[in-house]
C-alpha positions in Angstrom: -89.8 -23.6 12.2 -87.7 -23.0 15.2 -87.0 -19.4 16.3 -84.0 -17.3 16.9 -80.5 -17.7 15.5 -79.4 -20.6 17.6 -78.0 -23.0 15.0 -74.8 -24.6 15.9 -71.9 -24.6 13.5 -71.5 -27.6 11.3 -68.5 -29.8 12.0 -66.3 -30.7 9.1 -67.3 -34.4 9.3 -70.9 -33.9 8.2 -70.3 -30.8 6.0 -70.2 -33.0 2.9 -73.7 -34.1 3.5 -75.0 -30.6 4.3 -77.2 -29.1 1.6 -75.7 -26.8 -0.9 -77.2 -23.3 -1.0 -76.2 -20.7 -3.7 -77.1 -17.0 -3.1 -76.9 -14.7 -6.3 -77.0 -11.0 -6.1 -75.2 -7.9 -4.8 -76.0 -4.5 -3.3 -77.4 -4.2 0.2 -79.9 -7.0 0.2 -77.6 -9.9 -0.3 -75.3 -9.4 2.8 -78.4 -9.4 5.0 -79.4 -13.0 3.7 -75.8 -14.2 4.1 -75.4 -13.0 7.7 -78.3 -15.2 8.6 -77.5 -18.2 6.4 -73.9 -18.5 7.5 -75.4 -19.9 10.9 -77.3 -22.6 9.1 -75.9 -26.1 8.6 -75.5 -25.7 4.9 -72.6 -25.4 2.3 -72.9 -21.8 1.5 -71.8 -20.1 -1.8 -72.3 -16.4 -2.7 -72.1 -15.4 -6.4 -71.5 -11.7 -6.5 -72.1 -9.0 -9.2 -68.9 -7.2 -10.4 -70.7 -4.5 -12.7 -70.7 -1.8 -9.9 -68.9 1.4 -10.9 -69.7 3.9 -8.2 -67.3 5.5 -5.6 -64.2 3.8 -4.4 -65.0 0.7 -6.5 -65.3 2.8 -9.8 -62.0 4.5 -9.1 -60.2 1.2 -8.5 -61.7 -0.4 -11.5 -60.6 2.4 -13.7 -57.1 2.7 -12.4 -56.3 -1.1 -12.0 -58.6 -2.6 -14.6 -60.1 -5.1 -12.0 -63.6 -6.3 -11.6 -65.6 -4.2 -9.1 -64.6 -5.1 -5.5 -67.3 -3.3 -3.5 -70.2 -5.9 -3.5 -67.5 -8.6 -3.0 -66.2 -6.7 0.1 -69.6 -6.4 1.7 -70.2 -10.2 1.1 -66.9 -11.2 2.6 -67.7 -9.1 5.6 -71.1 -10.6 6.0 -69.9 -14.3 5.7 -66.7 -13.6 7.9 -66.3 -15.0 11.5 -63.3 -12.7 12.1 -62.8 -10.5 15.2 -65.2 -7.5 15.2 -62.2 -5.1 15.1 -60.7 -6.8 12.1 -64.0 -6.6 10.2 -64.4 -2.9 11.3 -60.9 -2.3 9.7 -61.9 -4.2 6.6 -65.0 -2.1 6.1 -63.4 1.2 7.1 -63.8 4.1 4.6 -61.3 6.8 4.6 -63.0 10.4 4.9 -60.2 12.8 5.0 -59.5 14.9 2.0 -56.4 13.1 0.5 -55.6 10.5 -2.1 -57.4 7.9 0.0 -60.6 9.8 0.5 -63.7 7.8 -0.1 -61.8 4.5 -0.5 -62.8 1.5 1.6 -60.0 -0.4 3.2 -61.5 -3.7 2.0 -61.6 -2.5 -1.7 -57.9 -1.5 -1.4 -57.1 -4.9 0.2 -58.8 -6.7 -2.5 -57.0 -4.6 -5.2 -53.7 -5.3 -3.5 -54.3 -9.0 -3.2 -55.2 -9.1 -6.9 -51.8 -7.5 -7.6 -49.9 -10.0 -5.4 -51.6 -13.0 -6.6 -52.1 -11.9 -10.2 -55.8 -12.9 -10.2 -58.9 -11.3 -8.9 -60.5 -14.6 -7.5 -57.2 -15.7 -5.9 -57.3 -12.3 -4.1 -60.8 -13.0 -3.0 -59.8 -16.5 -1.8 -56.8 -15.3 0.3 -58.7 -12.5 2.0 -61.6 -15.0 2.6 -59.1 -17.2 4.3 -57.6 -14.4 6.5 -61.2 -13.2 7.5 -62.4 -16.8 8.2 -65.3 -16.7 5.7 -67.9 -19.5 6.2 -68.5 -20.6 2.7 -67.3 -19.7 -0.8 -67.4 -16.1 -2.3 -67.2 -16.2 -6.2 -67.3 -13.3 -8.5 -69.9 -13.9 -11.2 -67.2 -13.3 -13.7 -63.4 -12.5 -13.4 -63.7 -9.8 -16.1 -64.2 -6.1 -15.8 -67.8 -5.7 -16.9 -69.8 -2.6 -17.8 -73.6 -2.6 -17.3 -75.8 -0.6 -19.8 -79.5 0.2 -19.8 -81.8 0.6 -22.7 -84.9 2.6 -21.7 -88.5 2.3 -23.1 -87.8 5.7 -25.1 -85.0 4.2 -26.9 -82.2 6.0 -25.2 -79.3 4.2 -23.4 -77.1 4.8 -20.4 -73.8 3.1 -19.6 -72.6 2.6 -16.0 -74.4 0.8 -13.1 -74.4 4.0 -11.0 -75.9 6.2 -13.6 -78.8 3.9 -14.6 -81.2 4.7 -11.7 -80.3 8.4 -12.0 -81.8 8.6 -15.6 -85.2 7.9 -13.8 -86.7 6.4 -16.9 -88.7 3.2 -17.5 -86.0 0.5 -18.2 -86.6 -1.8 -21.1 -83.5 -4.1 -20.6 -80.1 -4.1 -19.3 -77.0 -5.7 -21.1 -73.3 -6.0 -20.4 -70.1 -5.3 -22.3 -68.1 -7.3 -23.3 -71.1 -9.2 -24.5 -69.2 -12.5 -24.6 -68.1 -12.2 -21.0 -67.2 -15.5 -19.5 -68.8 -16.6 -16.2 -66.6 -17.7 -13.4 -66.3 -21.5 -14.0 -67.0 -22.4 -10.3 -70.1 -20.2 -10.4 -71.6 -22.4 -13.1 -70.8 -25.5 -11.2 -72.1 -24.2 -7.9 -75.5 -23.4 -9.5 -75.7 -26.8 -11.2 -74.9 -28.7 -8.0 -77.1 -26.6 -5.7 -79.9 -27.9 -3.7 -81.3 -24.4 -3.4 -80.5 -21.3 -5.6 -81.6 -18.0 -4.0 -81.8 -14.8 -6.1 -81.4 -12.2 -3.3 -83.4 -9.0 -2.9 -81.5 -5.9 -4.2 -81.7 -3.4 -7.0 -83.4 -5.5 -9.7 -81.7 -4.1 -12.7 -78.3 -3.0 -11.2 -77.5 -5.6 -8.6 -79.4 -8.7 -9.6 -79.8 -8.7 -13.4 -76.0 -8.2 -14.1 -75.4 -11.7 -12.5 -78.3 -13.4 -14.5 -77.5 -12.1 -18.0 -73.9 -13.3 -18.2 -73.7 -16.1 -20.8 -74.2 -19.6 -19.4 -75.5 -18.5 -16.0 -79.2 -18.5 -17.4 -78.8 -22.1 -18.6 -77.1 -23.2 -15.5 -80.1 -21.9 -13.5 -82.3 -24.0 -15.7 -80.3 -27.0 -15.3 -79.8 -26.9 -11.6 -81.4 -29.9 -9.7 -82.2 -27.4 -6.8 -85.2 -25.1 -6.4 -84.7 -21.7 -7.6 -86.3 -19.1 -5.3 -86.5 -15.3 -5.8 -86.6 -13.2 -2.6 -88.8 -10.2 -3.6 -88.0 -6.7 -2.6 -90.3 -5.2 0.0 -90.2 -1.6 -1.4 -90.0 -0.3 -5.0 -86.8 1.4 -6.0 -86.8 5.0 -7.6 -85.4 4.9 -11.0 -85.5 1.2 -11.3 -88.8 -0.5 -10.2 -91.3 2.5 -9.9 -94.7 1.0 -9.7 -93.6 -2.6 -9.9 -95.6 -5.3 -8.4 -94.1 -8.6 -7.5 -95.1 -10.2 -10.8 -93.3 -7.3 -12.6 -90.1 -8.3 -10.9 -90.4 -11.9 -12.1 -91.5 -10.8 -15.6 -88.4 -8.6 -15.9 -86.1 -11.5 -15.1 -88.2 -13.6 -17.7 -87.6 -10.9 -20.2 -83.8 -11.1 -19.7 -83.2 -14.9 -19.4 -86.4 -16.6 -20.5 -89.6 -17.8 -18.7 -89.9 -20.7 -16.2 -86.4 -20.3 -14.7 -87.9 -19.4 -11.2 -89.8 -22.0 -9.1 -90.8 -20.0 -6.0 -91.0 -16.4 -4.8 -90.6 -15.3 -1.1 -92.9 -12.3 0.0 -93.4 -10.5 3.1 -97.0 -10.9 4.1 -97.5 -8.2 6.9 -98.3 -4.5 6.3 -95.5 -2.0 6.5 -95.7 0.5 9.5 -97.5 3.5 8.3 -94.9 6.0 9.6 -92.1 4.2 7.9 -94.2 3.9 4.6 -94.6 7.7 4.8 -90.8 8.2 4.9 -90.3 5.9 1.8 -93.1 7.6 -0.1 -91.3 11.0 0.2 -88.4 9.1 -1.6 -90.6 8.0 -4.4 -90.6 4.4 -3.1 -93.6 2.5 -2.0 -94.4 -1.2 -0.8 -94.3 -3.9 -3.6 -97.7 -5.0 -4.2 -97.8 -8.9 -4.0 -100.2 -9.7 -6.7 -100.6 -13.3 -5.6 -103.1 -14.4 -8.3 -100.7 -13.3 -11.1 -97.8 -15.0 -9.5 -99.8 -18.2 -9.2 -100.8 -18.0 -12.9 -97.1 -17.7 -13.7 -96.6 -21.1 -12.1 -94.8 -19.8 -9.1 -94.9 -21.4 -5.5 -95.7 -18.5 -3.1 -93.7 -18.6 0.2 -95.0 -16.0 2.7 -93.7 -14.9 6.0 -93.1 -12.0 8.3 -89.5 -11.5 7.3 -88.6 -8.0 7.8 -87.3 -5.7 10.6 -87.1 -2.0 11.0 -83.8 -0.3 11.8 -84.6 3.4 12.6 -86.4 4.3 9.5 -85.1 1.7 7.2 -86.8 -1.6 6.3 -84.5 -4.6 6.0 -85.1 -8.3 5.6 -84.5 -9.9 9.0 -81.5 -12.2 8.6 -82.6 -14.8 11.0 -86.3 -15.1 9.8 -85.3 -15.2 6.2 -82.5 -17.8 6.8 -85.0 -20.0 8.7 -87.6 -19.7 5.9 -85.0 -20.5 3.2 -83.6 -23.4 5.2 -87.0 -24.9 5.8 -87.4 -25.3 1.9 -84.6 -27.8 1.8 -84.8 -29.4 5.2 
């Protein structure tokens, strides 16, 4: 594998031959992958969760009955080639105490564009064009979805943002409306992909809402491409306490059936002790990669040194992970 982020942009002449890569997810993990992958000679499509209900996104959803714009906004920013100032404006969040406080400019633009075009996806498409997005951004569904969790103790909670706060062991998550329709282009993108990447992120609240939409699971089974899960590096309080890598995979299997994932990407170097200590204070610890169990589950293990430290936060390294994923289809 070559090092650094020095891939040239693909010209339009050979883009038809470029391999098709679909990334599924939401939250903070997905934009990191996309920032790296947009520099690789591929046809890139992002399928993004619309079940978020916190903050600015939640207020806009309730007031305008639109799918959640927040994760879409972050994905557009990650895949954009616009001027830094324009992106800064798009990601600006109002802080003063007035009617706009807490709203993000990009969320407001997505809501406005949905009003203008009459359709959430048409709004995404227009903003993607203005911000020179490299690839396609699709909502996993065009509907206003609500995520619910059923816990091991039998209780349930409604609302993506409230699920981790319950701090109970999650048995399963489900959506309403139950017969939600997937975005048609999302199904087609999965089926035609050379590589389907399930991004790191909050397992039950950012990743699962995409996978449990009707027809998405069968599209993942039918795809001709390899399906790869990029495993989280740290456990998440209120969602994956004590989870090993195999528990993440098993949770996905429990929701959409076994055998839908071909490979798992894991970080194979120890976490810096001082960083680990900070995470432990927040009830978060390194995910144990139980390789033997993963092999027993029939998974191909793809290991690499794929993280970087920004101050006290661990993130996947956008260039390393992009190279690693690209090497799977090259």
